N, CA, C and O atoms as a CHARMM CRD file, in Angstrom:
* protein
*
  316
    1    1 UNK  N     -4.89400   1.55900  37.92500 PROA 1      0.00000
    2    1 UNK  CA    -4.20000   0.34300  38.25700 PROA 1      0.00000
    3    1 UNK  C     -3.20600  -0.03900  37.15100 PROA 1      0.00000
    4    1 UNK  O     -2.05100  -0.36200  37.43100 PROA 1      0.00000
    5    2 UNK  N     -3.66600   0.00200  35.89500 PROA 2      0.00000
    6    2 UNK  CA    -2.77800  -0.40600  34.80500 PROA 2      0.00000
    7    2 UNK  C     -1.56900   0.51800  34.69800 PROA 2      0.00000
    8    2 UNK  O     -0.47000   0.07100  34.37300 PROA 2      0.00000
    9    3 UNK  N     -1.77000   1.79800  34.97000 PROA 3      0.00000
   10    3 UNK  CA    -0.63100   2.72700  34.95700 PROA 3      0.00000
   11    3 UNK  C      0.38100   2.36800  36.02600 PROA 3      0.00000
   12    3 UNK  O      1.58500   2.45700  35.78300 PROA 3      0.00000
   13    4 UNK  N     -0.07200   1.96500  37.19800 PROA 4      0.00000
   14    4 UNK  CA     0.84600   1.56700  38.25500 PROA 4      0.00000
   15    4 UNK  C      1.58800   0.28600  37.89900 PROA 4      0.00000
   16    4 UNK  O      2.78100   0.16200  38.17500 PROA 4      0.00000
   17    5 UNK  N      0.89000  -0.66500  37.28800 PROA 5      0.00000
   18    5 UNK  CA     1.52800  -1.92900  36.91700 PROA 5      0.00000
   19    5 UNK  C      2.64500  -1.73500  35.89300 PROA 5      0.00000
   20    5 UNK  O      3.66800  -2.41800  35.93100 PROA 5      0.00000
   21    6 UNK  N      2.42900  -0.79800  34.98400 PROA 6      0.00000
   22    6 UNK  CA     3.36400  -0.63200  33.86600 PROA 6      0.00000
   23    6 UNK  C      4.18400   0.65100  33.94600 PROA 6      0.00000
   24    6 UNK  O      4.85300   1.01800  32.98000 PROA 6      0.00000
   25    7 UNK  N      4.13900   1.32900  35.07600 PROA 7      0.00000
   26    7 UNK  CA     4.74400   2.65900  35.21000 PROA 7      0.00000
   27    7 UNK  C      6.16100   2.74600  34.66300 PROA 7      0.00000
   28    7 UNK  O      6.43600   3.60800  33.82800 PROA 7      0.00000
   29    8 UNK  N      7.05800   1.89600  35.10000 PROA 8      0.00000
   30    8 UNK  CA     8.45600   2.03500  34.65700 PROA 8      0.00000
   31    8 UNK  C      8.65100   1.61300  33.20400 PROA 8      0.00000
   32    8 UNK  O      9.63200   2.01700  32.57800 PROA 8      0.00000
   33    9 UNK  N      7.74600   0.81700  32.65600 PROA 9      0.00000
   34    9 UNK  CA     7.83700   0.46400  31.23500 PROA 9      0.00000
   35    9 UNK  C      7.30700   1.61800  30.38500 PROA 9      0.00000
   36    9 UNK  O      7.90800   1.97300  29.37100 PROA 9      0.00000
   37   10 UNK  N      6.18900   2.19900  30.79600 PROA 10     0.00000
   38   10 UNK  CA     5.58300   3.30700  30.04900 PROA 10     0.00000
   39   10 UNK  C      6.55500   4.47200  29.92800 PROA 10     0.00000
   40   10 UNK  O      6.61000   5.12800  28.88800 PROA 10     0.00000
   41   11 UNK  N      7.31900   4.73400  30.97800 PROA 11     0.00000
   42   11 UNK  CA     8.22500   5.88100  30.99800 PROA 11     0.00000
   43   11 UNK  C      9.37200   5.76700  30.00600 PROA 11     0.00000
   44   11 UNK  O      9.90400   6.78600  29.56500 PROA 11     0.00000
   45   12 UNK  N      9.76600   4.54300  29.64300 PROA 12     0.00000
   46   12 UNK  CA    10.94800   4.38700  28.78400 PROA 12     0.00000
   47   12 UNK  C     10.65500   3.77900  27.41800 PROA 12     0.00000
   48   12 UNK  O     11.54900   3.70500  26.57400 PROA 12     0.00000
   49   13 UNK  N      9.42800   3.34500  27.18800 PROA 13     0.00000
   50   13 UNK  CA     9.09500   2.69300  25.92000 PROA 13     0.00000
   51   13 UNK  C      7.88700   3.35000  25.27400 PROA 13     0.00000
   52   13 UNK  O      7.25200   4.22100  25.87000 PROA 13     0.00000
   53   14 UNK  N      7.57100   2.93700  24.06400 PROA 14     0.00000
   54   14 UNK  CA     6.41900   3.46700  23.33500 PROA 14     0.00000
   55   14 UNK  C      5.15700   2.69200  23.70200 PROA 14     0.00000
   56   14 UNK  O      4.61500   1.93000  22.90100 PROA 14     0.00000
   57   15 UNK  N      4.70800   2.91000  24.93300 PROA 15     0.00000
   58   15 UNK  CA     3.52500   2.25000  25.46000 PROA 15     0.00000
   59   15 UNK  C      2.60800   3.31900  26.01700 PROA 15     0.00000
   60   15 UNK  O      3.06100   4.24600  26.68900 PROA 15     0.00000
   61   16 UNK  N      1.31500   3.19300  25.73700 PROA 16     0.00000
   62   16 UNK  CA     0.32500   4.10200  26.30300 PROA 16     0.00000
   63   16 UNK  C     -0.71600   3.26400  27.03100 PROA 16     0.00000
   64   16 UNK  O     -1.09200   2.18800  26.56700 PROA 16     0.00000
   65   17 UNK  N     -1.17800   3.75900  28.16800 PROA 17     0.00000
   66   17 UNK  CA    -2.21300   3.07200  28.93100 PROA 17     0.00000
   67   17 UNK  C     -3.25100   4.08200  29.37400 PROA 17     0.00000
   68   17 UNK  O     -2.92600   5.19100  29.79800 PROA 17     0.00000
   69   18 UNK  N     -4.50800   3.67700  29.26700 PROA 18     0.00000
   70   18 UNK  CA    -5.60300   4.52600  29.72200 PROA 18     0.00000
   71   18 UNK  C     -6.69800   3.62100  30.25700 PROA 18     0.00000
   72   18 UNK  O     -7.28900   2.84400  29.50600 PROA 18     0.00000
   73   19 UNK  N     -6.96600   3.71500  31.52600 PROA 19     0.00000
   74   19 UNK  CA    -7.92100   2.87200  32.25000 PROA 19     0.00000
   75   19 UNK  C     -7.58700   1.40200  31.96900 PROA 19     0.00000
   76   19 UNK  O     -6.61900   0.88900  32.52900 PROA 19     0.00000
   77   20 UNK  N     -8.35500   0.71200  31.12200 PROA 20     0.00000
   78   20 UNK  CA    -8.05400  -0.69600  30.86400 PROA 20     0.00000
   79   20 UNK  C     -7.59000  -0.94200  29.43400 PROA 20     0.00000
   80   20 UNK  O     -7.71200  -2.05500  28.92300 PROA 20     0.00000
   81   21 UNK  N     -7.06500   0.08100  28.79300 PROA 21     0.00000
   82   21 UNK  CA    -6.56100  -0.03500  27.42800 PROA 21     0.00000
   83   21 UNK  C     -5.05000   0.16100  27.42300 PROA 21     0.00000
   84   21 UNK  O     -4.52500   1.07500  28.05900 PROA 21     0.00000
   85   22 UNK  N     -4.36900  -0.70200  26.70300 PROA 22     0.00000
   86   22 UNK  CA    -2.91400  -0.59200  26.56800 PROA 22     0.00000
   87   22 UNK  C     -2.57300  -0.71500  25.09300 PROA 22     0.00000
   88   22 UNK  O     -3.11200  -1.57000  24.39000 PROA 22     0.00000
   89   23 UNK  N     -1.68500   0.13700  24.63500 PROA 23     0.00000
   90   23 UNK  CA    -1.21400   0.04500  23.25400 PROA 23     0.00000
   91   23 UNK  C      0.31200   0.06100  23.28100 PROA 23     0.00000
   92   23 UNK  O      0.92500   0.85100  24.00000 PROA 23     0.00000
   93   24 UNK  N      0.91100  -0.81600  22.49300 PROA 24     0.00000
   94   24 UNK  CA     2.36600  -0.93600  22.42900 PROA 24     0.00000
   95   24 UNK  C      2.77900  -0.72100  20.98900 PROA 24     0.00000
   96   24 UNK  O      2.31600  -1.42600  20.09300 PROA 24     0.00000
   97   25 UNK  N      3.64600   0.24900  20.76200 PROA 25     0.00000
   98   25 UNK  CA     4.17200   0.49900  19.41500 PROA 25     0.00000
   99   25 UNK  C      5.53600  -0.15200  19.30300 PROA 25     0.00000
  100   25 UNK  O      6.37800  -0.01500  20.19100 PROA 25     0.00000
  101   26 UNK  N      5.74900  -0.86200  18.20400 PROA 26     0.00000
  102   26 UNK  CA     7.06300  -1.45700  17.98900 PROA 26     0.00000
  103   26 UNK  C      7.33400  -1.60500  16.50000 PROA 26     0.00000
  104   26 UNK  O      6.43500  -1.90200  15.71200 PROA 26     0.00000
  105   27 UNK  N      8.56800  -1.39600  16.14100 PROA 27     0.00000
  106   27 UNK  CA     8.99000  -1.55900  14.75200 PROA 27     0.00000
  107   27 UNK  C      9.36700  -3.00700  14.46600 PROA 27     0.00000
  108   27 UNK  O      9.15200  -3.50200  13.35900 PROA 27     0.00000
  109   28 UNK  N      9.93100  -3.68900  15.46400 PROA 28     0.00000
  110   28 UNK  CA    10.32400  -5.09000  15.29900 PROA 28     0.00000
  111   28 UNK  C      9.78900  -5.89200  16.47900 PROA 28     0.00000
  112   28 UNK  O      9.46300  -5.32200  17.52000 PROA 28     0.00000
  113   29 UNK  N      9.69700  -7.20500  16.32400 PROA 29     0.00000
  114   29 UNK  CA     9.22000  -8.06100  17.41000 PROA 29     0.00000
  115   29 UNK  C     10.13700  -7.99600  18.62000 PROA 29     0.00000
  116   29 UNK  O      9.67800  -8.13700  19.75400 PROA 29     0.00000
  117   30 UNK  N     11.40400  -7.78600  18.39800 PROA 30     0.00000
  118   30 UNK  CA    12.37500  -7.79100  19.47900 PROA 30     0.00000
  119   30 UNK  C     12.39000  -6.49800  20.28000 PROA 30     0.00000
  120   30 UNK  O     12.97400  -6.44600  21.36200 PROA 30     0.00000
  121   31 UNK  N     11.76200  -5.46800  19.76600 PROA 31     0.00000
  122   31 UNK  CA    11.88200  -4.15400  20.37300 PROA 31     0.00000
  123   31 UNK  C     11.26500  -4.07200  21.77100 PROA 31     0.00000
  124   31 UNK  O     11.80400  -3.38000  22.63500 PROA 31     0.00000
  125   32 UNK  N     10.17000  -4.74700  22.00500 PROA 32     0.00000
  126   32 UNK  CA     9.50500  -4.70200  23.30600 PROA 32     0.00000
  127   32 UNK  C      9.20900  -6.11100  23.78000 PROA 32     0.00000
  128   32 UNK  O      9.00100  -7.02500  22.98200 PROA 32     0.00000
  129   33 UNK  N      9.19300  -6.26700  25.08100 PROA 33     0.00000
  130   33 UNK  CA     8.87300  -7.56700  25.65100 PROA 33     0.00000
  131   33 UNK  C      7.41500  -7.56100  26.07500 PROA 33     0.00000
  132   33 UNK  O      7.10000  -7.21400  27.21400 PROA 33     0.00000
  133   34 UNK  N      6.52300  -7.94200  25.16900 PROA 34     0.00000
  134   34 UNK  CA     5.09200  -7.97600  25.46000 PROA 34     0.00000
  135   34 UNK  C      4.81700  -8.99000  26.56200 PROA 34     0.00000
  136   34 UNK  O      3.86800  -8.82900  27.32900 PROA 34     0.00000
  137   35 UNK  N      5.63600 -10.02900  26.64700 PROA 35     0.00000
  138   35 UNK  CA     5.47000 -11.01900  27.70900 PROA 35     0.00000
  139   35 UNK  C      5.58600 -10.37700  29.08600 PROA 35     0.00000
  140   35 UNK  O      4.89900 -10.79100  30.02000 PROA 35     0.00000
  141   36 UNK  N      6.44000  -9.37900  29.22100 PROA 36     0.00000
  142   36 UNK  CA     6.58300  -8.67900  30.50400 PROA 36     0.00000
  143   36 UNK  C      5.29200  -7.96900  30.87200 PROA 36     0.00000
  144   36 UNK  O      4.88800  -7.99600  32.03400 PROA 36     0.00000
  145   37 UNK  N      4.64700  -7.34700  29.92600 PROA 37     0.00000
  146   37 UNK  CA     3.37300  -6.66600  30.18100 PROA 37     0.00000
  147   37 UNK  C      2.31900  -7.68400  30.60100 PROA 37     0.00000
  148   37 UNK  O      1.60600  -7.47500  31.58200 PROA 37     0.00000
  149   38 UNK  N      2.22000  -8.78300  29.86200 PROA 38     0.00000
  150   38 UNK  CA     1.24200  -9.81700  30.18800 PROA 38     0.00000
  151   38 UNK  C      1.53700 -10.46000  31.53600 PROA 38     0.00000
  152   38 UNK  O      0.61300 -10.78600  32.28200 PROA 38     0.00000
  153   39 UNK  N      2.81300 -10.64500  31.85500 PROA 39     0.00000
  154   39 UNK  CA     3.20600 -11.22600  33.15300 PROA 39     0.00000
  155   39 UNK  C      2.74200 -10.33800  34.29400 PROA 39     0.00000
  156   39 UNK  O      2.16600 -10.82300  35.26700 PROA 39     0.00000
  157   40 UNK  N      2.99000  -9.04200  34.17800 PROA 40     0.00000
  158   40 UNK  CA     2.59300  -8.10900  35.22800 PROA 40     0.00000
  159   40 UNK  C      1.07500  -8.07800  35.42300 PROA 40     0.00000
  160   40 UNK  O      0.58300  -8.01200  36.54900 PROA 40     0.00000
  161   41 UNK  N      0.35700  -8.12700  34.32500 PROA 41     0.00000
  162   41 UNK  CA    -1.10800  -8.13400  34.41600 PROA 41     0.00000
  163   41 UNK  C     -1.57700  -9.39600  35.13700 PROA 41     0.00000
  164   41 UNK  O     -2.41700  -9.32300  36.03400 PROA 41     0.00000
  165   42 UNK  N     -1.03700 -10.55400  34.74800 PROA 42     0.00000
  166   42 UNK  CA    -1.42800 -11.81700  35.37400 PROA 42     0.00000
  167   42 UNK  C     -1.04700 -11.87200  36.84900 PROA 42     0.00000
  168   42 UNK  O     -1.82600 -12.35800  37.67000 PROA 42     0.00000
  169   43 UNK  N      0.13000 -11.38500  37.19200 PROA 43     0.00000
  170   43 UNK  CA     0.58000 -11.40000  38.59400 PROA 43     0.00000
  171   43 UNK  C     -0.30900 -10.55300  39.49900 PROA 43     0.00000
  172   43 UNK  O     -0.31500 -10.74400  40.71500 PROA 43     0.00000
  173   44 UNK  N     -1.03900  -9.64400  38.93300 PROA 44     0.00000
  174   44 UNK  CA    -1.91400  -8.76800  39.71300 PROA 44     0.00000
  175   44 UNK  C     -3.38000  -9.16900  39.56900 PROA 44     0.00000
  176   44 UNK  O     -4.28600  -8.34300  39.68100 PROA 44     0.00000
  177   45 UNK  N     -3.58700 -10.46900  39.31600 PROA 45     0.00000
  178   45 UNK  CA    -4.93000 -11.04500  39.24900 PROA 45     0.00000
  179   45 UNK  C     -5.83500 -10.32900  38.24800 PROA 45     0.00000
  180   45 UNK  O     -7.04000 -10.20500  38.46500 PROA 45     0.00000
  181   46 UNK  N     -5.25100  -9.87000  37.17300 PROA 46     0.00000
  182   46 UNK  CA    -6.01000  -9.26400  36.08900 PROA 46     0.00000
  183   46 UNK  C     -5.81500 -10.13100  34.84900 PROA 46     0.00000
  184   46 UNK  O     -5.04100 -11.08800  34.87400 PROA 46     0.00000
  185   47 UNK  N     -6.50100  -9.80500  33.78700 PROA 47     0.00000
  186   47 UNK  CA    -6.40700 -10.61600  32.58200 PROA 47     0.00000
  187   47 UNK  C     -6.67200  -9.75800  31.36000 PROA 47     0.00000
  188   47 UNK  O     -7.17700  -8.64000  31.46100 PROA 47     0.00000
  189   48 UNK  N     -6.32300 -10.29900  30.21100 PROA 48     0.00000
  190   48 UNK  CA    -6.65200  -9.66400  28.93300 PROA 48     0.00000
  191   48 UNK  C     -7.66600 -10.55600  28.22600 PROA 48     0.00000
  192   48 UNK  O     -7.67200 -11.77400  28.40800 PROA 48     0.00000
  193   49 UNK  N     -8.51200  -9.94500  27.42900 PROA 49     0.00000
  194   49 UNK  CA    -9.46800 -10.70100  26.63200 PROA 49     0.00000
  195   49 UNK  C     -8.86400 -10.89900  25.24900 PROA 49     0.00000
  196   49 UNK  O     -8.72400  -9.93500  24.49600 PROA 49     0.00000
  197   50 UNK  N     -8.50800 -12.11900  24.90300 PROA 50     0.00000
  198   50 UNK  CA    -7.86600 -12.36100  23.59600 PROA 50     0.00000
  199   50 UNK  C     -8.65400 -11.80800  22.41900 PROA 50     0.00000
  200   50 UNK  O     -8.06100 -11.36200  21.43700 PROA 50     0.00000
  201   51 UNK  N     -9.99100 -11.83100  22.50000 PROA 51     0.00000
  202   51 UNK  CA   -10.79500 -11.33400  21.38200 PROA 51     0.00000
  203   51 UNK  C    -10.67800  -9.82700  21.20400 PROA 51     0.00000
  204   51 UNK  O    -11.06300  -9.30400  20.15900 PROA 51     0.00000
  205   52 UNK  N    -10.15600  -9.11900  22.19900 PROA 52     0.00000
  206   52 UNK  CA    -9.96500  -7.67300  22.08000 PROA 52     0.00000
  207   52 UNK  C     -8.53300  -7.29800  21.71300 PROA 52     0.00000
  208   52 UNK  O     -8.23500  -6.12100  21.51200 PROA 52     0.00000
  209   53 UNK  N     -7.65100  -8.27800  21.62600 PROA 53     0.00000
  210   53 UNK  CA    -6.24800  -8.02000  21.30700 PROA 53     0.00000
  211   53 UNK  C     -6.03600  -8.05900  19.79800 PROA 53     0.00000
  212   53 UNK  O     -6.61600  -8.88700  19.09500 PROA 53     0.00000
  213   54 UNK  N     -5.20700  -7.16300  19.32000 PROA 54     0.00000
  214   54 UNK  CA    -4.80000  -7.19400  17.91500 PROA 54     0.00000
  215   54 UNK  C     -3.27500  -7.16700  17.87900 PROA 54     0.00000
  216   54 UNK  O     -2.63400  -6.48800  18.68100 PROA 54     0.00000
  217   55 UNK  N     -2.70800  -7.91200  16.94200 PROA 55     0.00000
  218   55 UNK  CA    -1.26000  -8.04800  16.84300 PROA 55     0.00000
  219   55 UNK  C     -0.82500  -7.79200  15.40600 PROA 55     0.00000
  220   55 UNK  O     -1.54800  -8.09900  14.45900 PROA 55     0.00000
  221   56 UNK  N      0.34000  -7.23800  15.26500 PROA 56     0.00000
  222   56 UNK  CA     0.97900  -7.07000  13.95400 PROA 56     0.00000
  223   56 UNK  C      0.08800  -6.33500  12.95800 PROA 56     0.00000
  224   56 UNK  O     -0.13400  -6.81700  11.84700 PROA 56     0.00000
  225   57 UNK  N     -0.41300  -5.19100  13.34600 PROA 57     0.00000
  226   57 UNK  CA    -1.25300  -4.39400  12.45400 PROA 57     0.00000
  227   57 UNK  C     -0.59200  -3.05600  12.17700 PROA 57     0.00000
  228   57 UNK  O      0.20200  -2.57200  12.98400 PROA 57     0.00000
  229   58 UNK  N     -0.91500  -2.46200  11.04900 PROA 58     0.00000
  230   58 UNK  CA    -0.38200  -1.14800  10.68000 PROA 58     0.00000
  231   58 UNK  C     -1.36900  -0.04400  11.04400 PROA 58     0.00000
  232   58 UNK  O     -1.03000   1.13800  10.98100 PROA 58     0.00000
  233   59 UNK  N     -2.59400  -0.42400  11.42500 PROA 59     0.00000
  234   59 UNK  CA    -3.60700   0.54300  11.82000 PROA 59     0.00000
  235   59 UNK  C     -4.38600  -0.04000  12.99000 PROA 59     0.00000
  236   59 UNK  O     -4.75000  -1.21600  12.99000 PROA 59     0.00000
  237   60 UNK  N     -4.63400   0.80700  13.98800 PROA 60     0.00000
  238   60 UNK  CA    -5.35000   0.32500  15.16400 PROA 60     0.00000
  239   60 UNK  C     -6.22900   1.43600  15.72700 PROA 60     0.00000
  240   60 UNK  O     -5.86500   2.61200  15.68900 PROA 60     0.00000
  241   61 UNK  N     -7.38100   1.05100  16.24700 PROA 61     0.00000
  242   61 UNK  CA    -8.24200   1.99800  16.94200 PROA 61     0.00000
  243   61 UNK  C     -7.90000   1.99100  18.42000 PROA 61     0.00000
  244   61 UNK  O     -7.75300   0.93100  19.02900 PROA 61     0.00000
  245   62 UNK  N     -7.77300   3.17800  18.99100 PROA 62     0.00000
  246   62 UNK  CA    -7.43400   3.29900  20.40600 PROA 62     0.00000
  247   62 UNK  C     -8.14800   4.52100  20.95200 PROA 62     0.00000
  248   62 UNK  O     -7.84400   5.64700  20.55900 PROA 62     0.00000
  249   63 UNK  N     -9.10000   4.30800  21.85900 PROA 63     0.00000
  250   63 UNK  CA    -9.84300   5.40900  22.47400 PROA 63     0.00000
  251   63 UNK  C    -10.52900   6.29400  21.43900 PROA 63     0.00000
  252   63 UNK  O    -10.48600   7.52100  21.53100 PROA 63     0.00000
  253   64 UNK  N    -11.16200   5.66100  20.45700 PROA 64     0.00000
  254   64 UNK  CA   -11.91100   6.35100  19.38600 PROA 64     0.00000
  255   64 UNK  C    -11.01500   7.13200  18.42400 PROA 64     0.00000
  256   64 UNK  O    -11.48100   8.02700  17.71900 PROA 64     0.00000
  257   65 UNK  N     -9.74000   6.79000  18.40500 PROA 65     0.00000
  258   65 UNK  CA    -8.78800   7.40900  17.48900 PROA 65     0.00000
  259   65 UNK  C     -8.18400   6.29400  16.63600 PROA 65     0.00000
  260   65 UNK  O     -7.87300   5.21900  17.15000 PROA 65     0.00000
  261   66 UNK  N     -8.02000   6.54200  15.35100 PROA 66     0.00000
  262   66 UNK  CA    -7.37500   5.58500  14.45700 PROA 66     0.00000
  263   66 UNK  C     -5.91100   6.00200  14.30900 PROA 66     0.00000
  264   66 UNK  O     -5.61000   7.12500  13.90500 PROA 66     0.00000
  265   67 UNK  N     -5.02300   5.09400  14.63800 PROA 67     0.00000
  266   67 UNK  CA    -3.58700   5.37900  14.60500 PROA 67     0.00000
  267   67 UNK  C     -2.95100   4.55800  13.49400 PROA 67     0.00000
  268   67 UNK  O     -3.10500   3.33800  13.43600 PROA 67     0.00000
  269   68 UNK  N     -2.23400   5.24700  12.61500 PROA 68     0.00000
  270   68 UNK  CA    -1.48800   4.63800  11.51100 PROA 68     0.00000
  271   68 UNK  C     -0.06300   5.18200  11.55700 PROA 68     0.00000
  272   68 UNK  O      0.18400   6.19800  12.20700 PROA 68     0.00000
  273   69 UNK  N      0.87200   4.52900  10.88200 PROA 69     0.00000
  274   69 UNK  CA     2.23800   5.05000  10.87600 PROA 69     0.00000
  275   69 UNK  C      2.34400   6.46400  10.31000 PROA 69     0.00000
  276   69 UNK  O      3.19000   7.24400  10.74600 PROA 69     0.00000
  277   70 UNK  N      1.47900   6.80300   9.32800 PROA 70     0.00000
  278   70 UNK  CA     1.60300   8.09800   8.66900 PROA 70     0.00000
  279   70 UNK  C      0.64000   9.16600   9.17100 PROA 70     0.00000
  280   70 UNK  O      0.80700  10.34100   8.84400 PROA 70     0.00000
  281   71 UNK  N     -0.38400   8.77900   9.97500 PROA 71     0.00000
  282   71 UNK  CA    -1.30300   9.79700  10.48400 PROA 71     0.00000
  283   71 UNK  C     -2.15800   9.25900  11.62200 PROA 71     0.00000
  284   71 UNK  O     -2.24600   8.05300  11.85400 PROA 71     0.00000
  285   72 UNK  N     -2.77900  10.19200  12.31600 PROA 72     0.00000
  286   72 UNK  CA    -3.71300   9.88800  13.39600 PROA 72     0.00000
  287   72 UNK  C     -4.99600  10.64500  13.08700 PROA 72     0.00000
  288   72 UNK  O     -4.95800  11.82900  12.75000 PROA 72     0.00000
  289   73 UNK  N     -6.14100   9.95800  13.20200 PROA 73     0.00000
  290   73 UNK  CA    -7.40700  10.63000  12.92500 PROA 73     0.00000
  291   73 UNK  C     -8.48500  10.13000  13.87700 PROA 73     0.00000
  292   73 UNK  O     -8.34600   9.06600  14.48100 PROA 73     0.00000
  293   74 UNK  N     -9.54400  10.89200  14.00600 PROA 74     0.00000
  294   74 UNK  CA   -10.67400  10.53400  14.84400 PROA 74     0.00000
  295   74 UNK  C    -11.59800   9.62700  14.04200 PROA 74     0.00000
  296   74 UNK  O    -11.73300   9.79600  12.83000 PROA 74     0.00000
  297   75 UNK  N    -12.23900   8.66000  14.71000 PROA 75     0.00000
  298   75 UNK  CA   -13.20500   7.79600  14.02700 PROA 75     0.00000
  299   75 UNK  C    -14.29500   8.62700  13.37900 PROA 75     0.00000
  300   75 UNK  O    -14.72100   9.63600  13.94300 PROA 75     0.00000
  301   76 UNK  N    -14.74700   8.22400  12.21500 PROA 76     0.00000
  302   76 UNK  CA   -15.75500   8.97600  11.46500 PROA 76     0.00000
  303   76 UNK  C    -17.03200   9.20700  12.27400 PROA 76     0.00000
  304   76 UNK  O    -17.65300  10.26200  12.14600 PROA 76     0.00000
  305   77 UNK  N    -17.43100   8.25200  13.09400 PROA 77     0.00000
  306   77 UNK  CA   -18.64500   8.39300  13.88700 PROA 77     0.00000
  307   77 UNK  C    -18.55600   9.52500  14.89900 PROA 77     0.00000
  308   77 UNK  O    -19.58200  10.04600  15.33500 PROA 77     0.00000
  309   78 UNK  N    -17.34400   9.91100  15.27900 PROA 78     0.00000
  310   78 UNK  CA   -17.15200  10.95800  16.27500 PROA 78     0.00000
  311   78 UNK  C    -17.00900  12.35900  15.66900 PROA 78     0.00000
  312   78 UNK  O    -17.00900  13.35500  16.39300 PROA 78     0.00000
  313   79 UNK  N    -16.88600  12.43100  14.33400 PROA 79     0.00000
  314   79 UNK  CA   -16.70300  13.74000  13.69400 PROA 79     0.00000
  315   79 UNK  C    -18.04100  14.38800  13.47300 PROA 79     0.00000
  316   79 UNK  O    -18.10900  15.49800  12.94500 PROA 79     0.00000
């Protein structure tokens, strides 16, 4: 469902979606319209859990992978 909601955005921007997880990469605040993603989710009677959202970070966990600007690695518990 999330892939269908964001299909045309995913194809042209640095956005990844997997089941109910979405990650948006951006260098500047202006680079992507996060409001558009949230609007589409809300219009389709879905929601995000604010406690699961992270903003303005240089490192993030996504699908048991740690993503940083300089490298990508698997979580230690999975090695």
